[in-house]
C-alpha positions as MATLAB code, in Angstrom:
seq = 'XXXXXXXXXXXXXXXXXXXXXXXXXXXXXXXXXXXXXXXXXXXXXXXXXXXXXXXXXXXXXXXXXXXXXXXXXXXXXXXXXXXXXXXXXXXXXXXXXXXXXXXXXXXXXXXXXXXXXXXXXXXXXXXXXXXXXXXXXXXXXXXXXXXX';
ca = [
     -56.461   29.006   28.136;
     -58.436   28.554   24.909;
     -58.180   32.269   24.115;
     -54.398   32.141   24.410;
     -54.252   29.062   22.146;
     -56.467   30.774   19.564;
     -54.371   33.946   19.525;
     -50.990   32.171   19.506;
     -52.104   29.844   16.710;
     -53.503   32.673   14.604;
     -50.391   34.805   15.060;
     -48.026   31.919   14.175;
     -50.022   30.987   11.075;
     -50.187   34.667   10.103;
     -46.432   35.023   10.438;
     -45.951   31.903    8.312;
     -48.191   33.431    5.646;
     -46.113   36.605    5.784;
     -42.852   34.726    5.301;
     -44.242   32.743    2.385;
     -45.689   35.880    0.767;
     -42.281   37.529    1.143;
     -40.598   34.578   -0.536;
     -43.078   34.664   -3.436;
     -43.358   38.381   -4.035;
     -40.175   39.932   -2.595;
     -37.256   37.505   -2.377;
     -37.834   35.554   -5.588;
     -38.182   38.674   -7.775;
     -35.004   40.074   -6.198;
     -33.086   36.840   -6.772;
     -34.431   36.475  -10.323;
     -33.171   39.968  -11.205;
     -29.579   38.964  -10.412;
     -27.142   37.315  -12.847;
     -27.776   33.578  -13.280;
     -24.982   32.386  -10.975;
     -26.145   34.698   -8.188;
     -29.796   33.762   -8.745;
     -28.991   30.080   -8.473;
     -26.672   30.476   -5.443;
     -29.236   32.663   -3.656;
     -32.016   30.157   -4.312;
     -29.831   27.298   -3.088;
     -28.962   29.172    0.105;
     -32.589   30.144    0.682;
     -33.603   26.536    0.084;
     -31.200   25.355    2.769;
     -32.244   28.022    5.298;
     -35.997   27.890    4.833;
     -35.924   24.167    4.091;
     -34.722   23.652    7.655;
     -37.189   26.063    9.293;
     -40.445   25.784    7.388;
     -41.239   22.089    8.056;
     -41.229   22.827   11.784;
     -43.429   25.880   11.230;
     -45.918   24.074    8.983;
     -46.206   20.991   11.211;
     -46.291   23.133   14.355;
     -49.070   25.300   12.916;
     -51.041   22.220   11.935;
     -50.597   20.770   15.444;
     -51.779   24.012   17.054;
     -54.831   24.231   14.773;
     -55.648   20.594   15.540;
     -55.351   21.295   19.269;
     -57.603   24.341   18.862;
     -60.209   22.317   16.954;
     -60.229   19.561   19.604;
     -60.255   21.954   22.547;
     -63.025   24.126   21.077;
     -65.066   21.309   19.528;
     -68.257   22.543   21.224;
     -67.688   26.234   20.474;
     -68.937   28.361   17.631;
     -66.533   28.604   14.704;
     -65.023   25.139   15.139;
     -66.002   24.211   11.593;
     -63.875   27.097   10.320;
     -60.935   25.885   12.418;
     -61.339   22.323   11.129;
     -61.446   23.595    7.547;
     -58.337   25.707    8.188;
     -56.646   22.610    9.582;
     -57.583   20.623    6.481;
     -56.090   23.357    4.306;
     -52.898   23.388    6.370;
     -52.720   19.612    5.997;
     -53.124   20.090    2.236;
     -50.250   22.597    2.295;
     -48.035   20.057    4.080;
     -48.948   17.345    1.560;
     -48.285   19.748   -1.324;
     -44.948   20.657    0.216;
     -43.828   17.061    0.653;
     -45.007   15.847   -2.752;
     -44.348   18.870   -4.977;
     -42.047   21.484   -3.459;
     -39.592   19.580   -1.245;
     -38.271   17.329   -4.030;
     -37.393   20.373   -6.149;
     -35.952   22.203   -3.140;
     -33.834   19.198   -2.150;
     -32.243   19.209   -5.586;
     -31.911   22.992   -5.744;
     -30.153   23.383   -2.418;
     -27.248   21.204   -3.615;
     -26.694   22.997   -6.918;
     -23.773   25.264   -7.659;
     -22.981   27.103  -10.882;
     -20.716   24.164  -11.748;
     -23.164   21.293  -11.194;
     -26.638   22.707  -11.825;
     -28.692   20.942  -14.497;
     -29.485   22.594  -17.799;
     -33.162   22.932  -16.809;
     -32.523   24.526  -13.399;
     -34.551   27.651  -14.262;
     -37.524   25.563  -15.385;
     -37.367   23.575  -12.142;
     -37.308   26.773  -10.058;
     -40.196   28.177  -12.114;
     -42.167   24.991  -11.393;
     -41.368   25.383   -7.679;
     -42.611   28.980   -7.854;
     -45.904   27.957   -9.472;
     -46.509   25.323   -6.788;
     -45.514   27.842   -4.148;
     -48.102   30.378   -5.377;
     -50.815   27.751   -4.995;
     -49.530   26.818   -1.524;
     -49.524   30.492   -0.509;
     -53.162   30.799   -1.616;
     -54.018   27.709    0.451;
     -52.361   29.018    3.630;
     -53.832   32.506    3.165;
     -57.261   30.878    3.019;
     -56.486   28.859    6.158;
     -55.315   31.999    7.949;
     -58.451   33.882    6.888;
     -60.612   31.095    8.301;
     -58.707   31.190   11.596;
     -59.132   34.955   11.869;
     -62.830   34.592   11.115;
     -63.178   31.865   13.755;
     -61.326   34.031   16.246;
     -63.607   36.989   15.553;
];
């Protein structure tokens, strides 16, 4: 049972890392290369789509890592799992405090109602997102190391 939990948790966190890497290094450069109206509309749509999915994924991943840490508390590598869990918790806190407020504004914007500083706000979101991606990559690496 523990082996299945370890593998499922690692795969789900790895997939989350992949999605967030794709947002940072594939989707955002594509959207930013479009004309301003299309860039803004694409970001707003992405904010609505991923804004609905990612909280479940982040909280679910954190819950699975916590379950793994509790279940395997007497096994080797538990310290790595606990550290990964702390990093995932940090990513959730970062999301709630830094990224979600910007996303909540962005997902309601249209070319007609966007603020003058909309690009600066999206650039700020991107900078926070890069840090969050580094945090979850580190958490994923720790989980893989604990699994090995």
